[in-house]
N, C-alpha and C positions, 0 to 999 in steps of 0.2 A: 582600740576596740576591735574585737574579732567577731565576725558574724557567723552564726550557724543557722542554716535554713532546714526546717523539717516540714513534713506534710501537714500534720494535724495541729491545730492551735492547742489542743489538750496536752500535747507533749512539751510545749514551750516552757510552762511553769516548772515542770519536773526537771527537765534537762538544764534549764537556767540555774536552778538551785545547785546542781552538781558542778557546773562549770565556774560559777562565781561571777563577780562584778566585771571582770575583764571581757566577758562574752555577752553578746546580745543574741537571743534566740527568737527567730521569727518563723512564721508558717506560710507555705505556699497555698495551703488549703486545697491540696490535690493537684490535678493537672492544670497547667496554665495555657497549654496550646493543644489544638486538635486539627485534624484535616479540615480544610475549607470545603465548601461546596461549589467552588469555581472550576472552570475548565470543562473538558469534554465529558458529558454525562453527569456533570456535577460531582464527580468523584474526588476532586481535589488532588488528583494524581496525574502526572505527565507520564503516561504509559509508554508512548513512543520514544520519549527521551530517556528511558531506562528506569521507569517507576520512581520518578523524582516526586517527593511529597510536597504539597503546598500547605504549609502550616500557617495557622492564624491564631491570634490570641483568643482564648475561650471567652465567651460572653460573660461579663461581670467581673473579669479578672484584671481589668485595666488598673483599678485602684491599688490592688495588691502588688502588681508589678511596679507601679510608681514608688510605693513604699519600700519594696525590696531594693529597687534600683538606687534610691536615695541612700539607704543604709549601706549598700555594697560600695558606693563611692567613698564613704567615710571610713570603711573598715580596712584594717591592715591585711586581712585575709578572709576569704569567704569559704566556709565549709558547707558541703551539701550532705545533709544527713537524712535523706528521704528513705522510705522503707526498703528493706533488703530483698527486693524481688525485681522481676522484669519491669513492672510498672514504675517502681521506685527509681530504678536506674534510668528509665526513659524520662521521668520527671526531672531528675538531676541534669540530664543532658539538655533538656529544653530550658531549664533555669540558667545553665551556663551559657547557652546560646543567646538567650534574650538579654541577660545581664552583661554580656560581653566578657565572660570569664574564660580563661584558657582551658581547653578540653584536656590537655595533657598534664595539668597540674595535679599534684597528689593532695586533693582536698575532699575526696569522697569518704565519708564516714559511714560505716556499717556496724550496727549492733542489733543483736537478736533479742535483747531484753533491755528494758529501760531501768537500769540500776546504776549506781555510782561506779562500781568496778567496770561494768560493760562499756559505759560511755567514756570513762577515762582511758580504757584500753584501746577503744576505737580512735580516740583523739591522738594517742601516742603512735598509731600506725595507720595514717590515712592512705587511701589508695587512689588510683586514677579512675575516671569513669570508664567502665568496661563497654566499649563500643560493640562488642559481639552480643552482649546482652541487650543493648539498645536496638541493634539490628533485628534481633529476634522479636522484640516487642513491636517494632515497626512493620515487620512482615505480618504478624498477627493482626495489627490494626488495619493494614491495607487490604489484606485478604478479607477480613470481616466487612470492610467498607464496600469492596467490590461485590461480594456475595450479597450483602444487605441491599445495596442499591439496585443491582441488576435483577436478582431473583425476586426481591420484594416488589419491584416495579411490575414485573410480569404477573405476579399473584394479584396485585391490586387491580391492574387494568383488565386482566383476562378473567380472573376467578373471584374478584371482589373479596379477597382475603387480606389479612394484615401482613406485616413484614415477616421475613424469614431470615434467621441467622444460622451460622454454621453449628455452633455448639447447641443452641436451643433446638434446632431441627432434629438433630440426632437424638437428643434427650426426649423430645416430643414423640419420636418414633417408638422409643422404648415404652412410653406410657400408652400409646395407641395400640401397639402390638399386644401388650398385656391385656388391655380391654377387649380386643378381638378374640384373644385366646379364651378369656372368661366366657364371652358370649357363645363361642363355639364348643365349649366344654360339655361333654356328655357324662353325667354322674354314673358311677358304677356302684352297685349295691354290694355291701359286705356286712358280716355279722361279727360281733365280739361276744365271748362267753366268759362270765365271771362267777366265781363261787365265793361264798362267805363261810369261813370256818371259825369255830370258837376255840380259843386258846385261853384257858382259865376264865377270867372275867372279861377278856378282850376279844374283839372281833377283827379279823383280817380278811381283806379282799385278795384273792389270788386269781390270776388270769390264765386261761387256757392258751398254751403256746405250741404244743405238739400233739399230734394224733397218730398213734401207732408208729412212732418214731420219725414221722415227717412233720415239717412246719405246719402249724394250724392255718387253714385257709377255708373260709366259708362264704358262699355267695348267695344263699337262699334260706328261707325260713324252714323248708323241709330238712335241709342239711343240719341246721341249727337244732331243730327239735330232735332229730335222731341222735345228735351228740349229747344233748341234755339228758336224754333217756338213758344214756350209758353211764352217767355219773352215779356213783354209789352214794351210800349214806355217810361214808367217811372217806377222807383222803389221808394217805400215808406218806410220810417223808421218805422219798426215794434217794435223794442226794442233797448234799450241802457243801458249798464251796465259799472260801473267803480269800481275799487278796488285798494287799496294800497298794493303794494308788497315790501317786504324787501329782498334784494339780498345780501347774505353773501359773503365775499371775498373767493377766493380759498385758500387752505392751502399753506404753503411755499413748496419749491421744495424738492422732493426726487431725487435720481439719475435718475430714470425713467422719472418722469415728467419734469425734467430739460432738458433731451435729447429730449423729445417729443416737448416741447415748443421751444427750440432752432432750431429744424428742421422746425417746423411750421412757426416761425417768421423770421428766418434768412437763412434757408436752410442748416444749419450745419449738417454734418454727426455725428453719435454718437462718433466716435473716435476724431473728431475735437472738439466737445463740451467737451469731457473728458480731452483732452490735454490742452485746454484753461483753464478749471476749475482747473486743477492741478497747473498751473502757478499762478493763483489767490490765491490758497490755500497756496502754498509754500512761497509766499512773493514777493513783488515788491516794488520798491522805489517810495514813494509818498511824494512830498514836503520835501525831505531830510530824510524821515523816511522809513526804510525798514520794511515792515509789511505784514503779511498774510491778505488778503482782505476778504476771505470767510472762513466758517467752512469746515470741512472735507466733500469732495464731493462724497463719496461712502456711501450712507445711504438709508434706506427704511422707515425712520421715518419722520413724519411731526411735531414732537414735538419741541418747542422752550423753552429754559430754562427760568424759572421765573426770574433769576438774570438779563438776558438780557432784558426781557420784562419790568421789573420794573426800572432797572438802565439806560437803553438806549432808549427803544422805547417810553415809556410814556412821559418822559421829551421832547424828540424830537418832537413827534406828537403834544403835548400841545403847545409848543413854535411855531411850524411851521404852524399848521392848526387850533388849538383850542381844548379845552377839549371835545367838542361834537364829535370829530373825533376819540377818543380813543375807541377801541373795546376790547372785552374780550380776555384773553389768551386761545385760542382754542386748544383742543387736537385732535389727529387723531382718525380715526376709528380703532377698535380693530380687525385688520385683523390677521388671524392665521399664515399667511406667513411672517408677519413683525417681524424682529428681534428687532428693536427699540434699537439698541446698541448705536446709535449716534443721535445727534440733526438733525433737518432738515438743509438743506443748506441755510445759511443766511450770511449777511455781518457781519464782526467782530466789526463794529462800525457805528452807524447811522450818525456820524459827517462826515464820508468820503462819501459824496453824489456822485451820478453819475457825476454831473457837475464838482466837484473837481477832480475826477478820470480822466475825459475826458481831462484835461489839465496837466496830470502828466506824459505824454510820453508813455502811454501804447499802445499796438497795437489795431487796429480797432476791431478785434475779442474779445480781452479782455475787451474793453470798452463796446461793445454790450452785452456780456454775464454778466458782472458785473451789468450793468443797469437793466437787466432782473431779476437777482437774488435779487438785492437790492429792487426793486419796488415790487416784488412778496412777499418777506419776510415782508416788512414794511406794505403792504396792508393787509396781513393776520392778523395783530394786530390792524386793524382799524375798525371803525363802518360800519355796512352794508349800502348799497346804497338803497334809498327808491324811488320807481317808482310808478306813478299812471298809471294803464293800463285801457284802454277803449276799449270796443267792441260794434260795431253798426251792427244791422241786418236790411237789406233791403229786402223787399218781393214783389213778383209779381206772381200771378196765381199759388200759392202753392209752389213757388220756393224761397228759402232763400239764400241771399248773405251776406257775412261777410266782415267787414272792422275793422282792429285792429290798435290801436295807443298807444303810451305811452309817458310820459314826466317825467323827473327826478325832484323829489321834494327835495331830499337831496343827494349830490354826494357821501358822505362817502368815502370808500376806492378808488373809481374811480378817485379821484383827483391825486392819485399816479399811479394806474395800468391801468387807462383808455386808455393810449396810446397803450397798447398791446391788447385791446379788441375792437371789432367792436361796434360802436354806433348804437344801434337798435332803438333809440327813434324816434318817428314819431308823430308830433302834428296833431290833427284832429280839424275840425271846431266844433262849438257847435251845433250838430245836435239835432233837436227837433222831438219827436215822432209824426208820421203822416205826416211829410214833404215829398213832392214828388220831385224827381230829374230826369232830362231827361237822358235817355240812349243814348249815342252818338256812342257807338261801342260795338260789341259783338265778342268775340274770343273763338272758340272751338278748342282745340289743342290736337292732337293725341300724346301719349307718350307710352313708353314701360318700364316695370320694369327692373332694372339693378341689376346685382349681386354685392356682396360686392367687393370693389376694391382689387387689389393685395396689399400685405403688403408693407409699406415703412419702413424706418429705425426707424421712431417714433412709428408707430402702432405695429410693431413686438415686440418692447420693452414693450409696454403696454400689449400685449398678454402674453409675457413671465412673466411679473410681476403678472398678474391676475391668471395665471395657476401655479405659483410657480416654474417656470423653471429658474434656476440660481439664482444669487444674484447681487446686484448693481455693484459689482466689475467685474462681468463677462459679462454684457450686450454688451458693445462695442466690447470686444475681441471676443465674440461669432460670431457676424456678420462679423467681419474682417476675422475670420477663414473660414467661409463658402465662402466668396468671394475669399480668397486665394486658397482654394481647388477647386475652379471653380464649386461648387455645386449650386451657385446662381450667378446671374448677377445683377448689380445695374445701372439703368438708371435714373439719376436725383433723386437718393435715393429710387426709386421704385425697389423692390426685386422680381425677377422672377427665378424660379428654372431652371437649365439646364437639358438636358436629363440625364446626369450622376447623378445629384441631385435626380431626380425622380426615377432613377434606384436604387440608394443607399437606398432610403426610402422604396421602394417596397421590396427590398431584406431583409432589417432589419425587416420590418413588418412581414415577413414570419418566419424568423429564430430567431430574437431577438426582439420580440414585446415590451418587457419591456424597451429596450433602447430608442425607439422612442416614448414611451408613456409619455405624459406630467404628468400624474398622478404618474407614477413610479418615474420620476425625482423629482417631488415635495415631494414625500415620502422620497426620499434619502436626500433632503435638510433638511427636518424635523428631520431625523435621525442624521444628522450632528449637528443640533441644540441641540439635546438631549445629544450627546457626549460632546458638548461644555458646557452644563449646568451640566454635571456630572451625568446625569440620565441613561446613557448607557456607557459601557466600550468600549475601543478601539477594543479589541479582539472580543467581541460579535458583534459589528458593522461590522467588516470585515467578520466574518463567516456568518452572516446573508446575506451579499451580495455575497460572493464568492461561496458558495455551490450551490445555484440555478443557478447562472450565468454559472458555469462550466458545469452543466448538459445540459443547452441550447447550450453551445459552442460545446461540444463533439457530441451532436445530430446533430447540423448544419454541423459540419466538415465532418460527414459521409454522409450527404444528399446532400449538395450543390455540384453540378457537375461543373467542370471547364468549363467556357464558352469559346468556340472556334468559331472564325469567319473565315470561309474558303474563299479563294479568287476565287476558281474554277480552279486554275492552279496547275500543278505538278512541283515538284522540278526538275530542269534539271540535278542535280547531283545524287539524290537517288530515285527519282520517287515518294516520299511521297507528300501529299497535302501541298500547301503553305497556310499560315494563316496570318491574321492581328494581330499584337501585338502593345503594347504601351510601350515606354521606360520610364525611371524615370522622364524625363522632360515632359511627357504627349504627346510626339510626336508619331504619328502612323507610323508603318513601316511594311514591309512584311518579313517573315522569314519562314524557313522550319519547319514543324511540328515535324521533327525528331530530333530537338535540344535536347541534346548536341551532339548526334552522328553525326548529319549533321549540319554544321554551315552556310549553304548557306543563303546569304542575297543579293537579286538582287540590282545591282547598277542602280539607275535611271539616264538614259542618258538625258542630256538636249536636247530639240528639236533643230535640226539644222535650222538656219535661212534660209529663202528663198533666192536664188541667184538672184540678180538683174543685168542683163547684160546692158552694155553701148551701144551695137550695133556696136562697133568697135573691130578690132582685134589688138593683141599685135604687135607692130612694131619690137620686137626682135625675137619672136618665131611663131607668126601668130595665137596663141590661142585666144579665145574670151576674151575681157576685161570685168571685173565686178566691181561693187561698193563694197567697203569694209569700215570698221570702225577701227580706231586706238584705242589704250587703253584709250585714252583721249576722245573717242567718236567722233573724227573728221572724216568726210567722205573723202575718196580718191579713186582713180582708181588703180586697181591692176590686174595682169595677173591671169587667172583661172588655169594656169598651175603651180601655186606656190606649192611647193618650188623649182621645177626644173627651173622655170623662175621667176626672182625676179623683173620684170619690175613694176614700180609704176609711177603714175603721180598725181600731186596735182590738186584739183578742184578749188583752189583759184587762180584766174588769177591776177597776179601782174601787175598793170597798171604802165608802165614806160614812162616817158616823153622822146620822141625821141630827140636825140642830134641835136641841130641845127648846120648844116655844116658851118664852118667858111669861110667867103668870103675873099680871098686873093687879095691884090692890088699890084701894081708895087713896092710899097715900101717894100713888103715882099720878092720880088724875089731875090734869091741869084745868080742863074745861070740857063741857059737852061738845060732841061732834056736831058741827052745823049742817053736815050733809045727811047723815042717817038718823040722827037724833037719839038713837038708843045707845050708841057707843060714846066713849070719852077719848079725848086727845091726850096722849102721853108722850114723854120725851123718848125718842129712839135714836140709835147710833148708826149712821151710814158709814161708807168707806172713809170719807174725809170730813163730813160734817154731821152735826146733830140736827134733828127735825122733829116736828110733832106729827104723830101718826095715830090713826084710829085703832082702838082695841078690837074692833070688829074685822080687821084685816084677815083674810084677803077679800071678804065680802064687801067691805067698804075700803076704798083706796084713797081716801081724803088725806092730803098732806099739806102742812104749813111749815115753811122754812123758818128756822130760828134766826139764821143769818141769811139775808137775801142773796141768792146766787146771781151771777151776771146773766141778764136776759130773763130773770125770773122775778116775779113779784110775790110778795107775801100774801 
C-alpha cells in the first residue's frame, strides 16, 4: 500500500479514484504544527540562538497525527501532496518531520488541477521538499508572530486596542486614508449642457464639448445661461468620422480579479468567492465522474499552459464557433509583484461547459462562479471583437456638440463573455455633413465633483494587489481579520473604518510607520520571494527585519503613555479616580484606577420600573393596589405592601354562564317543608351525594340527607 497525504478531506475521494486500490489517500486537514507560546515573551522563538522556532502540535490535531503515523508505518512509500504554494510546502515539511520521513526523498507531489492526467503526471515525477520555500514561509510566520505579539501587546496595554498584524495594518491604512480623504474633500461646482435634436421620428441627446474651439468648461450658472442663450434653433453637422477598433479580451482570472468580478457581478464577498472556488478546485461529481473543475485558485498569474491551449481550447473553439474565433495564446504583463508560480484560474476541461455543469447538482454559487471562470478563460483565448466607432459633431454659434455611436462588425470573444459585459453599442443614422436638425430641448445641469468612493471588498483587493500588499492566499483572510477585530465595518460590501480602526492607524503611523506602509509591506513580500528563490538566507532575512523593528519597538515602549479615560467620579472605597476600561470581550466598564490594590467595580442597578396604581385599595390590608407583571409577562393586580401582604387579583375576567334555576313541579315534590311550611322538599344533586332541599331556597335552607353523612344526622 502507498500512502498519499493531502490537505483537504474533500480531495481524498477524488484523488483516490484516480490512483486506484494500491493507494490510500488521507488528509492532514491543514497545518499540523505551529509556533508555541513558550520561551521569552511567549514568542515560541529562540531569537538569541539564531531564530530557532519552537514548534508544537496544533490543538486538536493529535488524533489526525496518530492516524497518519499508523498508516505511514504500514505504507511502502508516503507521498506528500499538499497545496502547491508556500503554506503547502511548509505543511509537507512538518508532516515529514513529525512522521519521521526523510526530507531528501523525492516524494513531494505537486499538481495545479485535480484531474486524472494532472495527478498521474505528478506521480510520475515526484520532487523533493523545497527547503527554500519552507524557509520563506517560516520567515513570514516568525515575522508575523513577532509583530503580532510585540505591537499588539503595546496597543492593548497602552491604547486599549485590538491586535495589529503586518498585512492587516497596511491594508487598514488604505481604508482609513480613503475615509479621511472623503471627509476632507471640498466639492467643486461644474455644469453640463445637453441639447436634444430631432432626427426623423427619433430624438438624440448631444453634449456640448467645445466652445469657440476650446474644450468646454463651465463653473457657474451665469456662464451656463450665457452659453445656452447662444444655442440656435438648429444644429448643423460640421464633421463626421468613423474608425474600426479592435477590442482584445480580458486576461483569465487571477485570485484578485476573480474576487473583484464575483463581487461586481454577483455581490459575493471575498471569503464567499474563495470558499466556492475551493470546492470547485477540490472536486465535485459531474455525470458520475468526480473531478476538479478549475485549476488552483490562489494565483497572481494570467498565464495559460500551451498544452491546454493547443489540446483543449483550439479544438473546442474551432468546432463550436469556427476558426476565425481562435485568438493567440496571450501572456500577462511582467509585473514585478507577480510570482507567476501557477497558471491563471481556468476550467480543467472545455468539454465541461457551464450548461452541463448547471445540470450536475451543484449549488447556485458554484454554478455562477464556474460559469464566470469558464467564460473568462475561454474568451481570453479567442479573437478580438471588432467595432466600428462613429463620432458626429454638430455646431451652432461657435458651440460644438458631440454624438458617438458604435456597431459590432465581428463579435469575437464577446460570443462567450458578452453576457458579463455591458453592451455599449449604439447605432446612429447616416448623418450627412451640412445637414441641419431642429433643437427641441436644452438642458443645463449643475453638478459637483465627488471624491473617490469608500473601498469595497473588490476595490480594496485591487489596491492591495497594485501596491504589493499580501499575496493571493491572504486577500480574503485579511479583510475577514479587520472585520473580526472591529477595525472596519462592512455594509453591503462597502468598508468603512471604525473609530478604533482610525485610532490604531494613527498610533502605528507615529510609532511604527513601517508596519502601516504599503511600500514596506511590498518590500517584505519581495524579500520572501528572494528567500524562496535561494537568493537570500533565512538568517539574513530575519536579522534584516528584527534589528530595526526592535529599535522602533523599544523607542515606542518608552514614549507611548498609557491612555486613561476618567469618569469624573471618585472610588467610594479608596477615593482614587474611577476610569473607563475595556474587557477582553470589548465591553466597556468602570473600575477603580487603583487596581490591583483596589478592586472596586460599581454594579449597575437596573432602573426601577414606574409604579402604576389601580386607584383601589387592598381588601386585606388597605394599602394601594398596583399593576404588576409575572415572569411570563402577564399583567395582574397586586398589593403595594408586598411581601407583607400577598393579595393578588387576576385581570382576566372569566365569563361564566349563570346556572339556570331548575323549575320544580308537583311531580318532584316529596313532602312539605317542616321548616317554612310553604315550600316542598325535592331531591337535589350535590357534588357527591343527593339530598332533600326546599323549593324556597335560598330563603329557606332546610336540608335532609338521603344518605346520612359521617357526623350528620338525618
